[in-house]
C-alpha positions in Angstrom: 93.0 133.6 88.4 92.1 131.5 91.0 95.3 132.6 93.0 94.3 136.3 92.5 91.1 135.5 93.9 92.2 133.6 97.0 94.7 136.4 97.7 91.9 139.1 97.5 89.9 136.7 100.0 92.7 136.7 102.1 93.4 140.3 102.3 89.8 140.9 103.0 90.2 139.0 106.2 90.9 140.9 109.5 94.3 140.7 111.0 93.2 137.9 113.6 91.4 135.9 110.7 94.5 136.1 108.5 96.7 134.9 111.6 94.6 132.1 111.9 94.5 131.3 108.1 98.4 131.4 108.1 98.5 129.0 111.1 96.0 126.8 109.6 98.2 126.8 106.3 101.7 126.5 107.8 100.0 123.4 109.8 98.6 121.8 106.7 102.1 122.1 104.8 103.8 120.7 107.7 101.3 117.7 107.8 101.7 117.4 104.0 105.6 117.5 104.3 105.5 114.8 107.2 103.2 112.4 105.1 105.5 112.8 101.9 108.4 112.4 103.8 106.9 109.0 105.6 105.9 107.7 102.5 109.6 108.3 100.9 111.0 106.5 103.9 108.6 103.6 103.7 109.6 103.3 100.0 113.2 103.5 100.8 113.0 100.9 103.6 110.5 98.6 101.1 113.1 98.7 98.4 116.2 97.9 100.9 114.2 94.7 102.2 113.4 93.8 98.4 117.1 94.0 97.6 118.0 92.2 100.5 115.5 89.4 100.0 116.5 89.3 96.3 120.2 89.0 97.3 119.5 86.2 99.9 117.2 84.4 97.1 120.2 84.7 94.8 122.7 83.3 97.1 120.5 80.5 97.9 119.7 79.6 94.3 123.4 80.0 93.7 124.2 77.3 96.7 121.7 74.9 95.1 123.4 75.3 91.5 127.0 74.6 93.0 125.7 71.9 95.1 124.0 70.2 92.1 127.3 70.6 90.0 129.1 68.9 92.8 126.5 65.8 92.9 126.9 65.6 89.2 130.8 65.4 89.4 130.5 62.9 92.3 128.1 61.0 90.0 130.7 60.8 87.5 133.3 59.4 89.8 130.6 56.7 90.9 130.0 58.0 94.3 126.8 56.4 96.0 123.8 58.5 95.8 123.8 58.1 99.8 127.3 59.6 100.0 126.3 62.3 97.4 123.1 63.2 99.5 125.1 63.4 102.8 128.0 65.8 101.4 125.8 67.9 99.0 122.4 67.8 100.8 120.9 67.6 97.3 117.6 65.3 97.8 118.0 61.6 96.8 115.2 62.0 94.1 117.3 64.8 92.6 120.3 63.0 92.6 118.6 59.9 90.7 117.3 62.3 88.2 120.8 63.5 87.7 121.9 60.0 87.4 119.4 59.0 84.7 120.3 62.4 83.0 123.8 61.5 83.0 123.2 58.0 81.9 120.8 59.1 79.0 123.8 61.4 77.7 126.2 58.5 77.5 123.9 56.5 75.4 
């Protein structure tokens, strides 16, 4: 019903008023489309950035996990803590923790 009333209001306008009204509506639609498009573009960019950051974090976590596995193997082969630290870049504190963990498992 509101659409019909609006349509009747438009038909009551002078031709000049109708042209101005249609130009206004076209401009409004274009601005709305531009905003929606910009929001979608922003969402896509945000998603892409989030995915890339997630991949990067996953790779880093994988590298840490692999370094810890190597450190454990080196401890089992009686390599020194300093040597393990130098090769794996695992912190000395973490290597000492791993060493204690391995020793507890042997008991």
